PDB file of N, CA, C and O in Angstrom:
ATOM      1  N   MET A   1       2.826 -15.983  -4.862  1.00  0.00           N
ATOM      2  CA  MET A   1       2.394 -14.601  -4.779  1.00  0.00           C
ATOM      3  C   MET A   1       3.302 -13.824  -3.828  1.00  0.00           C
ATOM      4  O   MET A   1       3.646 -12.671  -4.087  1.00  0.00           O
ATOM      5  N   ARG A   2       3.687 -14.472  -2.719  1.00  0.00           N
ATOM      6  CA  ARG A   2       4.528 -13.784  -1.754  1.00  0.00           C
ATOM      7  C   ARG A   2       5.913 -13.480  -2.331  1.00  0.00           C
ATOM      8  O   ARG A   2       6.484 -12.424  -2.063  1.00  0.00           O
ATOM      9  N   ALA A   3       6.442 -14.405  -3.119  1.00  0.00           N
ATOM     10  CA  ALA A   3       7.755 -14.184  -3.735  1.00  0.00           C
ATOM     11  C   ALA A   3       7.702 -13.008  -4.710  1.00  0.00           C
ATOM     12  O   ALA A   3       8.649 -12.227  -4.812  1.00  0.00           O
ATOM     13  N   ARG A   4       6.578 -12.894  -5.423  1.00  0.00           N
ATOM     14  CA  ARG A   4       6.433 -11.783  -6.367  1.00  0.00           C
ATOM     15  C   ARG A   4       6.392 -10.451  -5.625  1.00  0.00           C
ATOM     16  O   ARG A   4       7.022  -9.482  -6.048  1.00  0.00           O
ATOM     17  N   ARG A   5       5.655 -10.404  -4.527  1.00  0.00           N
ATOM     18  CA  ARG A   5       5.580  -9.165  -3.742  1.00  0.00           C
ATOM     19  C   ARG A   5       6.940  -8.803  -3.167  1.00  0.00           C
ATOM     20  O   ARG A   5       7.326  -7.634  -3.161  1.00  0.00           O
ATOM     21  N   THR A   6       7.662  -9.800  -2.685  1.00  0.00           N
ATOM     22  CA  THR A   6       9.004  -9.546  -2.143  1.00  0.00           C
ATOM     23  C   THR A   6       9.917  -8.984  -3.223  1.00  0.00           C
ATOM     24  O   THR A   6      10.678  -8.049  -2.977  1.00  0.00           O
ATOM     25  N   ALA A   7       9.839  -9.554  -4.411  1.00  0.00           N
ATOM     26  CA  ALA A   7      10.668  -9.066  -5.520  1.00  0.00           C
ATOM     27  C   ALA A   7      10.292  -7.631  -5.884  1.00  0.00           C
ATOM     28  O   ALA A   7      11.170  -6.819  -6.175  1.00  0.00           O
ATOM     29  N   LEU A   8       9.002  -7.313  -5.870  1.00  0.00           N
ATOM     30  CA  LEU A   8       8.579  -5.948  -6.192  1.00  0.00           C
ATOM     31  C   LEU A   8       9.043  -4.944  -5.138  1.00  0.00           C
ATOM     32  O   LEU A   8       9.418  -3.820  -5.474  1.00  0.00           O
ATOM     33  N   VAL A   9       9.018  -5.342  -3.873  1.00  0.00           N
ATOM     34  CA  VAL A   9       9.493  -4.445  -2.810  1.00  0.00           C
ATOM     35  C   VAL A   9      10.992  -4.205  -2.969  1.00  0.00           C
ATOM     36  O   VAL A   9      11.457  -3.075  -2.815  1.00  0.00           O
ATOM     37  N   PHE A  10      11.752  -5.256  -3.276  1.00  0.00           N
ATOM     38  CA  PHE A  10      13.190  -5.076  -3.489  1.00  0.00           C
ATOM     39  C   PHE A  10      13.461  -4.212  -4.723  1.00  0.00           C
ATOM     40  O   PHE A  10      14.395  -3.410  -4.720  1.00  0.00           O
ATOM     41  N   PHE A  11      12.662  -4.366  -5.767  1.00  0.00           N
ATOM     42  CA  PHE A  11      12.814  -3.523  -6.952  1.00  0.00           C
ATOM     43  C   PHE A  11      12.528  -2.061  -6.613  1.00  0.00           C
ATOM     44  O   PHE A  11      13.244  -1.166  -7.061  1.00  0.00           O
ATOM     45  N   ALA A  12      11.478  -1.820  -5.819  1.00  0.00           N
ATOM     46  CA  ALA A  12      11.156  -0.447  -5.414  1.00  0.00           C
ATOM     47  C   ALA A  12      12.288   0.145  -4.574  1.00  0.00           C
ATOM     48  O   ALA A  12      12.637   1.314  -4.735  1.00  0.00           O
ATOM     49  N   ALA A  13      12.859  -0.659  -3.680  1.00  0.00           N
ATOM     50  CA  ALA A  13      13.968  -0.175  -2.846  1.00  0.00           C
ATOM     51  C   ALA A  13      15.200   0.133  -3.694  1.00  0.00           C
ATOM     52  O   ALA A  13      15.878   1.135  -3.466  1.00  0.00           O
ATOM     53  N   ALA A  14      15.491  -0.725  -4.670  1.00  0.00           N
ATOM     54  CA  ALA A  14      16.641  -0.480  -5.545  1.00  0.00           C
ATOM     55  C   ALA A  14      16.432   0.787  -6.376  1.00  0.00           C
ATOM     56  O   ALA A  14      17.367   1.561  -6.580  1.00  0.00           O
ATOM     57  N   THR A  15      15.216   0.992  -6.847  1.00  0.00           N
ATOM     58  CA  THR A  15      14.901   2.199  -7.601  1.00  0.00           C
ATOM     59  C   THR A  15      15.074   3.436  -6.725  1.00  0.00           C
ATOM     60  O   THR A  15      15.611   4.451  -7.170  1.00  0.00           O
ATOM     61  N   LEU A  16      14.618   3.344  -5.483  1.00  0.00           N
ATOM     62  CA  LEU A  16      14.789   4.466  -4.556  1.00  0.00           C
ATOM     63  C   LEU A  16      16.274   4.769  -4.343  1.00  0.00           C
ATOM     64  O   LEU A  16      16.677   5.932  -4.334  1.00  0.00           O
ATOM     65  N   LEU A  17      17.076   3.731  -4.173  1.00  0.00           N
ATOM     66  CA  LEU A  17      18.515   3.953  -3.974  1.00  0.00           C
ATOM     67  C   LEU A  17      19.149   4.629  -5.194  1.00  0.00           C
ATOM     68  O   LEU A  17      20.040   5.466  -5.046  1.00  0.00           O
ATOM     69  N   LEU A  18      18.696   4.271  -6.384  1.00  0.00           N
ATOM     70  CA  LEU A  18      19.225   4.927  -7.581  1.00  0.00           C
ATOM     71  C   LEU A  18      18.791   6.387  -7.654  1.00  0.00           C
ATOM     72  O   LEU A  18      19.553   7.246  -8.098  1.00  0.00           O
ATOM     73  N   LEU A  19      17.565   6.663  -7.219  1.00  0.00           N
ATOM     74  CA  LEU A  19      17.052   8.032  -7.301  1.00  0.00           C
ATOM     75  C   LEU A  19      17.631   8.961  -6.238  1.00  0.00           C
ATOM     76  O   LEU A  19      17.518  10.181  -6.364  1.00  0.00           O
ATOM     77  N   ILE A  20      18.250   8.407  -5.190  1.00  0.00           N
ATOM     78  CA  ILE A  20      18.884   9.279  -4.192  1.00  0.00           C
ATOM     79  C   ILE A  20      20.405   9.252  -4.352  1.00  0.00           C
ATOM     80  O   ILE A  20      21.144   9.511  -3.402  1.00  0.00           O
ATOM     81  N   ASN A  21      20.857   8.937  -5.558  1.00  0.00           N
ATOM     82  CA  ASN A  21      22.275   8.921  -5.857  1.00  0.00           C
ATOM     83  C   ASN A  21      22.686  10.250  -6.501  1.00  0.00           C
ATOM     84  O   ASN A  21      21.832  11.085  -6.799  1.00  0.00           O
ATOM     85  N   TYR A  22      23.972  10.442  -6.714  1.00  0.00           N
ATOM     86  CA  TYR A  22      24.532  11.724  -7.137  1.00  0.00           C
ATOM     87  C   TYR A  22      23.861  12.406  -8.321  1.00  0.00           C
ATOM     88  O   TYR A  22      23.445  13.556  -8.175  1.00  0.00           O
ATOM     89  N   PRO A  23      23.730  11.777  -9.478  1.00  0.00           N
ATOM     90  CA  PRO A  23      23.221  12.567 -10.615  1.00  0.00           C
ATOM     91  C   PRO A  23      21.851  13.184 -10.359  1.00  0.00           C
ATOM     92  O   PRO A  23      21.597  14.316 -10.771  1.00  0.00           O
ATOM     93  N   TRP A  24      20.982  12.464  -9.693  1.00  0.00           N
ATOM     94  CA  TRP A  24      19.645  12.984  -9.436  1.00  0.00           C
ATOM     95  C   TRP A  24      19.657  14.065  -8.364  1.00  0.00           C
ATOM     96  O   TRP A  24      18.958  15.070  -8.490  1.00  0.00           O
ATOM     97  N   LEU A  25      20.441  13.870  -7.317  1.00  0.00           N
ATOM     98  CA  LEU A  25      20.494  14.868  -6.245  1.00  0.00           C
ATOM     99  C   LEU A  25      21.074  16.181  -6.743  1.00  0.00           C
ATOM    100  O   LEU A  25      20.659  17.249  -6.293  1.00  0.00           O
ATOM    101  N   SER A  26      22.027  16.117  -7.663  1.00  0.00           N
ATOM    102  CA  SER A  26      22.632  17.351  -8.164  1.00  0.00           C
ATOM    103  C   SER A  26      21.641  18.176  -8.983  1.00  0.00           C
ATOM    104  O   SER A  26      21.786  19.395  -9.078  1.00  0.00           O
ATOM    105  N   LEU A  27      20.641  17.532  -9.573  1.00  0.00           N
ATOM    106  CA  LEU A  27      19.626  18.272 -10.324  1.00  0.00           C
ATOM    107  C   LEU A  27      18.805  19.190  -9.420  1.00  0.00           C
ATOM    108  O   LEU A  27      18.343  20.244  -9.857  1.00  0.00           O
ATOM    109  N   PHE A  28      18.625  18.792  -8.168  1.00  0.00           N
ATOM    110  CA  PHE A  28      17.777  19.543  -7.246  1.00  0.00           C
ATOM    111  C   PHE A  28      18.560  20.371  -6.238  1.00  0.00           C
ATOM    112  O   PHE A  28      17.968  21.014  -5.370  1.00  0.00           O
ATOM    113  N   SER A  29      19.879  20.362  -6.342  1.00  0.00           N
ATOM    114  CA  SER A  29      20.719  21.116  -5.421  1.00  0.00           C
ATOM    115  C   SER A  29      20.949  22.524  -5.967  1.00  0.00           C
ATOM    116  O   SER A  29      21.986  22.809  -6.565  1.00  0.00           O
ATOM    117  N   THR A  30      19.975  23.388  -5.753  1.00  0.00           N
ATOM    118  CA  THR A  30      20.067  24.774  -6.210  1.00  0.00           C
ATOM    119  C   THR A  30      19.787  25.715  -5.041  1.00  0.00           C
ATOM    120  O   THR A  30      19.312  25.291  -3.988  1.00  0.00           O
ATOM    121  N   ARG A  31      20.088  26.994  -5.240  1.00  0.00           N
ATOM    122  CA  ARG A  31      19.842  27.980  -4.196  1.00  0.00           C
ATOM    123  C   ARG A  31      18.434  28.578  -4.275  1.00  0.00           C
ATOM    124  O   ARG A  31      18.026  29.320  -3.381  1.00  0.00           O
ATOM    125  N   GLN A  32      17.703  28.265  -5.322  1.00  0.00           N
ATOM    126  CA  GLN A  32      16.342  28.781  -5.452  1.00  0.00           C
ATOM    127  C   GLN A  32      15.423  28.044  -4.478  1.00  0.00           C
ATOM    128  O   GLN A  32      15.666  26.897  -4.103  1.00  0.00           O
ATOM    129  N   LEU A  33      14.365  28.741  -4.085  1.00  0.00           N
ATOM    130  CA  LEU A  33      13.409  28.152  -3.158  1.00  0.00           C
ATOM    131  C   LEU A  33      12.076  27.918  -3.871  1.00  0.00           C
ATOM    132  O   LEU A  33      11.639  28.736  -4.680  1.00  0.00           O
ATOM    133  N   LEU A  34      11.449  26.805  -3.561  1.00  0.00           N
ATOM    134  CA  LEU A  34      10.100  26.508  -4.043  1.00  0.00           C
ATOM    135  C   LEU A  34       9.194  26.421  -2.825  1.00  0.00           C
ATOM    136  O   LEU A  34       9.403  25.584  -1.946  1.00  0.00           O
ATOM    137  N   PHE A  35       8.203  27.273  -2.773  1.00  0.00           N
ATOM    138  CA  PHE A  35       7.299  27.347  -1.626  1.00  0.00           C
ATOM    139  C   PHE A  35       8.062  27.607  -0.331  1.00  0.00           C
ATOM    140  O   PHE A  35       7.637  27.177   0.742  1.00  0.00           O
ATOM    141  N   GLY A  36       9.181  28.308  -0.431  1.00  0.00           N
ATOM    142  CA  GLY A  36       9.990  28.646   0.729  1.00  0.00           C
ATOM    143  C   GLY A  36      10.904  27.529   1.201  1.00  0.00           C
ATOM    144  O   GLY A  36      11.519  27.643   2.262  1.00  0.00           O
ATOM    145  N   LEU A  37      11.004  26.459   0.440  1.00  0.00           N
ATOM    146  CA  LEU A  37      11.844  25.313   0.813  1.00  0.00           C
ATOM    147  C   LEU A  37      12.813  24.994  -0.316  1.00  0.00           C
ATOM    148  O   LEU A  37      12.507  25.225  -1.486  1.00  0.00           O
ATOM    149  N   PRO A  38      13.979  24.464   0.032  1.00  0.00           N
ATOM    150  CA  PRO A  38      14.929  24.070  -1.012  1.00  0.00           C
ATOM    151  C   PRO A  38      14.373  22.894  -1.831  1.00  0.00           C
ATOM    152  O   PRO A  38      13.755  21.991  -1.266  1.00  0.00           O
ATOM    153  N   PRO A  39      14.585  22.896  -3.145  1.00  0.00           N
ATOM    154  CA  PRO A  39      14.080  21.812  -4.000  1.00  0.00           C
ATOM    155  C   PRO A  39      14.606  20.430  -3.599  1.00  0.00           C
ATOM    156  O   PRO A  39      13.902  19.431  -3.747  1.00  0.00           O
ATOM    157  N   LEU A  40      15.843  20.372  -3.091  1.00  0.00           N
ATOM    158  CA  LEU A  40      16.406  19.091  -2.674  1.00  0.00           C
ATOM    159  C   LEU A  40      15.587  18.481  -1.539  1.00  0.00           C
ATOM    160  O   LEU A  40      15.343  17.274  -1.526  1.00  0.00           O
ATOM    161  N   LEU A  41      15.171  19.299  -0.604  1.00  0.00           N
ATOM    162  CA  LEU A  41      14.354  18.816   0.514  1.00  0.00           C
ATOM    163  C   LEU A  41      13.003  18.303   0.007  1.00  0.00           C
ATOM    164  O   LEU A  41      12.539  17.244   0.430  1.00  0.00           O
ATOM    165  N   LEU A  42      12.381  19.049  -0.892  1.00  0.00           N
ATOM    166  CA  LEU A  42      11.109  18.617  -1.466  1.00  0.00           C
ATOM    167  C   LEU A  42      11.267  17.319  -2.249  1.00  0.00           C
ATOM    168  O   LEU A  42      10.405  16.442  -2.184  1.00  0.00           O
ATOM    169  N   TYR A  43      12.361  17.196  -2.986  1.00  0.00           N
ATOM    170  CA  TYR A  43      12.626  15.983  -3.755  1.00  0.00           C
ATOM    171  C   TYR A  43      12.780  14.779  -2.841  1.00  0.00           C
ATOM    172  O   TYR A  43      12.181  13.732  -3.088  1.00  0.00           O
ATOM    173  N   LEU A  44      13.578  14.917  -1.786  1.00  0.00           N
ATOM    174  CA  LEU A  44      13.808  13.790  -0.878  1.00  0.00           C
ATOM    175  C   LEU A  44      12.527  13.372  -0.152  1.00  0.00           C
ATOM    176  O   LEU A  44      12.236  12.182  -0.040  1.00  0.00           O
ATOM    177  N   PHE A  45      11.771  14.342   0.337  1.00  0.00           N
ATOM    178  CA  PHE A  45      10.527  13.992   1.014  1.00  0.00           C
ATOM    179  C   PHE A  45       9.499  13.431   0.024  1.00  0.00           C
ATOM    180  O   PHE A  45       8.719  12.546   0.378  1.00  0.00           O
ATOM    181  N   GLY A  46       9.495  13.936  -1.199  1.00  0.00           N
ATOM    182  CA  GLY A  46       8.607  13.388  -2.225  1.00  0.00           C
ATOM    183  C   GLY A  46       8.943  11.942  -2.559  1.00  0.00           C
ATOM    184  O   GLY A  46       8.048  11.110  -2.710  1.00  0.00           O
ATOM    185  N   LEU A  47      10.244  11.640  -2.675  1.00  0.00           N
ATOM    186  CA  LEU A  47      10.659  10.258  -2.911  1.00  0.00           C
ATOM    187  C   LEU A  47      10.262   9.352  -1.749  1.00  0.00           C
ATOM    188  O   LEU A  47       9.780   8.238  -1.953  1.00  0.00           O
ATOM    189  N   TRP A  48      10.466   9.832  -0.556  1.00  0.00           N
ATOM    190  CA  TRP A  48      10.138   9.058   0.639  1.00  0.00           C
ATOM    191  C   TRP A  48       8.634   8.752   0.666  1.00  0.00           C
ATOM    192  O   TRP A  48       8.232   7.610   0.892  1.00  0.00           O
ATOM    193  N   PHE A  49       7.821   9.765   0.437  1.00  0.00           N
ATOM    194  CA  PHE A  49       6.369   9.598   0.422  1.00  0.00           C
ATOM    195  C   PHE A  49       5.946   8.641  -0.696  1.00  0.00           C
ATOM    196  O   PHE A  49       5.113   7.759  -0.487  1.00  0.00           O
ATOM    197  N   GLY A  50       6.526   8.825  -1.877  1.00  0.00           N
ATOM    198  CA  GLY A  50       6.204   7.948  -3.001  1.00  0.00           C
ATOM    199  C   GLY A  50       6.588   6.506  -2.742  1.00  0.00           C
ATOM    200  O   GLY A  50       5.852   5.590  -3.110  1.00  0.00           O
ATOM    201  N   PHE A  51       7.744   6.294  -2.107  1.00  0.00           N
ATOM    202  CA  PHE A  51       8.187   4.944  -1.778  1.00  0.00           C
ATOM    203  C   PHE A  51       7.223   4.278  -0.807  1.00  0.00           C
ATOM    204  O   PHE A  51       6.891   3.103  -0.964  1.00  0.00           O
ATOM    205  N   ILE A  52       6.776   5.021   0.190  1.00  0.00           N
ATOM    206  CA  ILE A  52       5.822   4.476   1.158  1.00  0.00           C
ATOM    207  C   ILE A  52       4.528   4.086   0.456  1.00  0.00           C
ATOM    208  O   ILE A  52       3.977   3.022   0.737  1.00  0.00           O
ATOM    209  N   LEU A  53       4.033   4.922  -0.451  1.00  0.00           N
ATOM    210  CA  LEU A  53       2.805   4.600  -1.186  1.00  0.00           C
ATOM    211  C   LEU A  53       2.969   3.364  -2.063  1.00  0.00           C
ATOM    212  O   LEU A  53       2.087   2.506  -2.106  1.00  0.00           O
ATOM    213  N   VAL A  54       4.091   3.273  -2.759  1.00  0.00           N
ATOM    214  CA  VAL A  54       4.324   2.129  -3.648  1.00  0.00           C
ATOM    215  C   VAL A  54       4.404   0.839  -2.840  1.00  0.00           C
ATOM    216  O   VAL A  54       3.804  -0.166  -3.222  1.00  0.00           O
ATOM    217  N   VAL A  55       5.134   0.853  -1.734  1.00  0.00           N
ATOM    218  CA  VAL A  55       5.248  -0.353  -0.914  1.00  0.00           C
ATOM    219  C   VAL A  55       3.891  -0.720  -0.323  1.00  0.00           C
ATOM    220  O   VAL A  55       3.561  -1.901  -0.220  1.00  0.00           O
ATOM    221  N   ARG A  56       3.107   0.275   0.065  1.00  0.00           N
ATOM    222  CA  ARG A  56       1.770  -0.017   0.600  1.00  0.00           C
ATOM    223  C   ARG A  56       0.897  -0.684  -0.453  1.00  0.00           C
ATOM    224  O   ARG A  56       0.168  -1.628  -0.147  1.00  0.00           O
ATOM    225  N   LEU A  57       0.964  -0.205  -1.682  1.00  0.00           N
ATOM    226  CA  LEU A  57       0.184  -0.821  -2.755  1.00  0.00           C
ATOM    227  C   LEU A  57       0.646  -2.244  -3.053  1.00  0.00           C
ATOM    228  O   LEU A  57      -0.166  -3.104  -3.394  1.00  0.00           O
ATOM    229  N   ILE A  58       1.936  -2.492  -2.926  1.00  0.00           N
ATOM    230  CA  ILE A  58       2.464  -3.831  -3.188  1.00  0.00           C
ATOM    231  C   ILE A  58       2.072  -4.792  -2.072  1.00  0.00           C
ATOM    232  O   ILE A  58       1.660  -5.920  -2.342  1.00  0.00           O
ATOM    233  N   VAL A  59       2.195  -4.355  -0.827  1.00  0.00           N
ATOM    234  CA  VAL A  59       2.005  -5.243   0.315  1.00  0.00           C
ATOM    235  C   VAL A  59       0.544  -5.368   0.724  1.00  0.00           C
ATOM    236  O   VAL A  59       0.175  -6.351   1.366  1.00  0.00           O
ATOM    237  N   GLN A  60      -0.289  -4.408   0.374  1.00  0.00           N
ATOM    238  CA  GLN A  60      -1.699  -4.419   0.760  1.00  0.00           C
ATOM    239  C   GLN A  60      -2.367  -5.696   0.270  1.00  0.00           C
ATOM    240  O   GLN A  60      -2.228  -6.060  -0.898  1.00  0.00           O
ATOM    241  N   PRO A  61      -3.099  -6.386   1.160  1.00  0.00           N
ATOM    242  CA  PRO A  61      -3.764  -7.618   0.721  1.00  0.00           C
ATOM    243  C   PRO A  61      -4.828  -7.331  -0.330  1.00  0.00           C
ATOM    244  O   PRO A  61      -5.577  -6.360  -0.230  1.00  0.00           O
ATOM    245  N   GLN A  62      -4.879  -8.182  -1.325  1.00  0.00           N
ATOM    246  CA  GLN A  62      -5.841  -8.026  -2.403  1.00  0.00           C
ATOM    247  C   GLN A  62      -7.150  -8.707  -2.020  1.00  0.00           C
ATOM    248  O   GLN A  62      -7.119  -9.781  -1.419  1.00  0.00           O
ATOM    249  N   PRO A  63      -8.306  -8.115  -2.351  1.00  0.00           N
ATOM    250  CA  PRO A  63      -9.579  -8.767  -2.041  1.00  0.00           C
ATOM    251  C   PRO A  63      -9.723 -10.045  -2.853  1.00  0.00           C
ATOM    252  O   PRO A  63      -9.401 -10.082  -4.041  1.00  0.00           O
ATOM    253  N   GLN A  64     -10.209 -11.088  -2.197  1.00  0.00           N
ATOM    254  CA  GLN A  64     -10.374 -12.363  -2.874  1.00  0.00           C
ATOM    255  C   GLN A  64     -11.762 -12.423  -3.494  1.00  0.00           C
ATOM    256  O   GLN A  64     -12.728 -11.915  -2.925  1.00  0.00           O
ATOM    257  N   ALA A  65     -11.853 -13.039  -4.650  1.00  0.00           N
ATOM    258  CA  ALA A  65     -13.136 -13.177  -5.332  1.00  0.00           C
ATOM    259  C   ALA A  65     -13.993 -14.175  -4.571  1.00  0.00           C
ATOM    260  O   ALA A  65     -13.499 -15.189  -4.077  1.00  0.00           O
ATOM    261  N   GLU A  66     -15.289 -13.874  -4.484  1.00  0.00           N
ATOM    262  CA  GLU A  66     -16.200 -14.778  -3.794  1.00  0.00           C
ATOM    263  C   GLU A  66     -16.441 -16.018  -4.641  1.00  0.00           C
ATOM    264  O   GLU A  66     -16.455 -15.954  -5.870  1.00  0.00           O
ATOM    265  N   ALA A  67     -16.628 -17.137  -3.971  1.00  0.00           N
ATOM    266  CA  ALA A  67     -16.919 -18.380  -4.670  1.00  0.00           C
ATOM    267  C   ALA A  67     -18.343 -18.325  -5.210  1.00  0.00           C
ATOM    268  O   ALA A  67     -19.227 -17.748  -4.577  1.00  0.00           O
ATOM    269  N   ASP A  68     -18.561 -18.910  -6.350  1.00  0.00           N
ATOM    270  CA  ASP A  68     -19.881 -18.907  -6.975  1.00  0.00           C
ATOM    271  C   ASP A  68     -20.661 -20.160  -6.573  1.00  0.00           C
ATOM    272  O   ASP A  68     -21.126 -20.906  -7.435  1.00  0.00           O
ATOM    273  N   ASN A  69     -20.803 -20.388  -5.290  1.00  0.00           N
ATOM    274  CA  ASN A  69     -21.545 -21.550  -4.836  1.00  0.00           C
ATOM    275  C   ASN A  69     -22.923 -21.163  -4.314  1.00  0.00           C
ATOM    276  O   ASN A  69     -23.605 -21.992  -3.712  1.00  0.00           O
ATOM    277  N   GLY A  70     -23.335 -19.948  -4.528  1.00  0.00           N
ATOM    278  CA  GLY A  70     -24.658 -19.519  -4.137  1.00  0.00           C
ATOM    279  C   GLY A  70     -24.752 -19.034  -2.708  1.00  0.00           C
ATOM    280  O   GLY A  70     -25.801 -18.539  -2.296  1.00  0.00           O
ATOM    281  N   GLU A  71     -23.694 -19.160  -1.948  1.00  0.00           N
ATOM    282  CA  GLU A  71     -23.715 -18.703  -0.561  1.00  0.00           C
ATOM    283  C   GLU A  71     -23.104 -17.318  -0.465  1.00  0.00           C
ATOM    284  O   GLU A  71     -22.167 -16.982  -1.188  1.00  0.00           O
ATOM    285  N   SER A  72     -23.646 -16.530   0.433  1.00  0.00           N
ATOM    286  CA  SER A  72     -23.134 -15.181   0.625  1.00  0.00           C
ATOM    287  C   SER A  72     -22.860 -14.965   2.100  1.00  0.00           C
ATOM    288  O   SER A  72     -23.653 -15.372   2.949  1.00  0.00           O
ATOM    289  N   ASP A  73     -21.761 -14.337   2.406  1.00  0.00           N
ATOM    290  CA  ASP A  73     -21.417 -14.040   3.794  1.00  0.00           C
ATOM    291  C   ASP A  73     -21.996 -12.702   4.230  1.00  0.00           C
ATOM    292  O   ASP A  73     -21.749 -12.257   5.351  1.00  0.00           O
ATOM    293  N   ALA A  74     -22.754 -12.065   3.368  1.00  0.00           N
ATOM    294  CA  ALA A  74     -23.251 -10.729   3.672  1.00  0.00           C
ATOM    295  C   ALA A  74     -24.286 -10.743   4.793  1.00  0.00           C
ATOM    296  O   ALA A  74     -24.369  -9.786   5.563  1.00  0.00           O
ATOM    297  N   VAL A  75     -25.075 -11.812   4.898  1.00  0.00           N
ATOM    298  CA  VAL A  75     -26.122 -11.884   5.911  1.00  0.00           C
ATOM    299  C   VAL A  75     -25.763 -12.986   6.888  1.00  0.00           C
ATOM    300  O   VAL A  75     -25.599 -14.143   6.503  1.00  0.00           O
ATOM    301  N   ALA A  76     -25.645 -12.623   8.144  1.00  0.00           N
ATOM    302  CA  ALA A  76     -25.319 -13.607   9.174  1.00  0.00           C
ATOM    303  C   ALA A  76     -26.585 -14.376   9.546  1.00  0.00           C
ATOM    304  O   ALA A  76     -27.685 -13.830   9.462  1.00  0.00           O
ATOM    305  N   PRO A  77     -26.440 -15.630   9.955  1.00  0.00           N
ATOM    306  CA  PRO A  77     -27.617 -16.381  10.368  1.00  0.00           C
ATOM    307  C   PRO A  77     -28.254 -15.749  11.594  1.00  0.00           C
ATOM    308  O   PRO A  77     -27.569 -15.245  12.485  1.00  0.00           O
ATOM    309  N   ARG A  78     -29.588 -15.787  11.620  1.00  0.00           N
ATOM    310  CA  ARG A  78     -30.340 -15.174  12.710  1.00  0.00           C
ATOM    311  C   ARG A  78     -30.353 -16.119  13.900  1.00  0.00           C
ATOM    312  O   ARG A  78     -30.627 -17.311  13.756  1.00  0.00           O
ATOM    313  N   SER A  79     -30.059 -15.584  15.065  1.00  0.00           N
ATOM    314  CA  SER A  79     -30.096 -16.411  16.271  1.00  0.00           C
ATOM    315  C   SER A  79     -31.460 -16.260  16.943  1.00  0.00           C
ATOM    316  O   SER A  79     -32.167 -15.273  16.738  1.00  0.00           O
ATOM    317  N   ALA A  80     -31.803 -17.247  17.737  1.00  0.00           N
ATOM    318  CA  ALA A  80     -33.094 -17.236  18.434  1.00  0.00           C
ATOM    319  C   ALA A  80     -33.045 -16.206  19.557  1.00  0.00           C
ATOM    320  O   ALA A  80     -31.993 -16.002  20.162  1.00  0.00           O
ATOM    321  N   PRO A  81     -34.183 -15.550  19.842  1.00  0.00           N
ATOM    322  CA  PRO A  81     -34.225 -14.606  20.956  1.00  0.00           C
ATOM    323  C   PRO A  81     -33.949 -15.319  22.279  1.00  0.00           C
ATOM    324  O   PRO A  81     -34.112 -16.534  22.390  1.00  0.00           O
ATOM    325  N   ALA A  82     -33.538 -14.560  23.256  1.00  0.00           N
ATOM    326  CA  ALA A  82     -33.205 -15.148  24.558  1.00  0.00           C
ATOM    327  C   ALA A  82     -34.417 -15.821  25.143  1.00  0.00           C
ATOM    328  O   ALA A  82     -35.514 -15.264  25.110  1.00  0.00           O
ATOM    329  N   GLY A  83     -34.237 -17.020  25.683  1.00  0.00           N
ATOM    330  CA  GLY A  83     -35.315 -17.745  26.318  1.00  0.00           C
ATOM    331  C   GLY A  83     -36.058 -18.686  25.385  1.00  0.00           C
ATOM    332  O   GLY A  83     -36.862 -19.491  25.855  1.00  0.00           O
ATOM    333  N   GLU A  84     -35.822 -18.618  24.094  1.00  0.00           N
ATOM    334  CA  GLU A  84     -36.483 -19.512  23.144  1.00  0.00           C
ATOM    335  C   GLU A  84     -35.474 -20.503  22.620  1.00  0.00           C
ATOM    336  O   GLU A  84     -34.310 -20.159  22.415  1.00  0.00           O
ATOM    337  N   PRO A  85     -35.906 -21.733  22.399  1.00  0.00           N
ATOM    338  CA  PRO A  85     -34.979 -22.728  21.825  1.00  0.00           C
ATOM    339  C   PRO A  85     -34.710 -22.411  20.359  1.00  0.00           C
ATOM    340  O   PRO A  85     -35.584 -21.881  19.673  1.00  0.00           O
ATOM    341  N   PRO A  86     -33.531 -22.722  19.877  1.00  0.00           N
ATOM    342  CA  PRO A  86     -33.229 -22.468  18.458  1.00  0.00           C
ATOM    343  C   PRO A  86     -34.061 -23.387  17.565  1.00  0.00           C
ATOM    344  O   PRO A  86     -34.456 -24.476  17.982  1.00  0.00           O
ATOM    345  N   ASP A  87     -34.322 -22.947  16.344  1.00  0.00           N
ATOM    346  CA  ASP A  87     -35.106 -23.724  15.391  1.00  0.00           C
ATOM    347  C   ASP A  87     -34.314 -24.981  15.012  1.00  0.00           C
ATOM    348  O   ASP A  87     -33.100 -24.938  14.812  1.00  0.00           O
ATOM    349  N   ALA A  88     -35.029 -26.082  14.923  1.00  0.00           N
ATOM    350  CA  ALA A  88     -34.406 -27.338  14.471  1.00  0.00           C
ATOM    351  C   ALA A  88     -34.492 -27.388  12.962  1.00  0.00           C
ATOM    352  O   ALA A  88     -35.565 -27.223  12.381  1.00  0.00           O
ATOM    353  N   GLU A  89     -33.367 -27.613  12.339  1.00  0.00           N
ATOM    354  CA  GLU A  89     -33.359 -27.664  10.873  1.00  0.00           C
ATOM    355  C   GLU A  89     -33.040 -29.036  10.390  1.00  0.00           C
ATOM    356  O   GLU A  89     -32.989 -29.270   9.183  1.00  0.00           O
TER     357      GLU A  89
END
């Protein structure tokens, strides 16, 4: 599983490097402004934000399925009140 995640992170990084290369950057290098900012700046920050999200989704630990043995970790065992001996089981 770890090797797969590592490969996906490297794939995401390689994709990012391709997207910040000449042909793509030239598409956004214009004098027009979007929301008062140059499109190239928005593109670069958008790629950066997207890369962070993708890597977070790849690296984030996945929840493990609970075992079907009838036990649940949802309820902790009850301890005896102070001063009383614990129940013998």
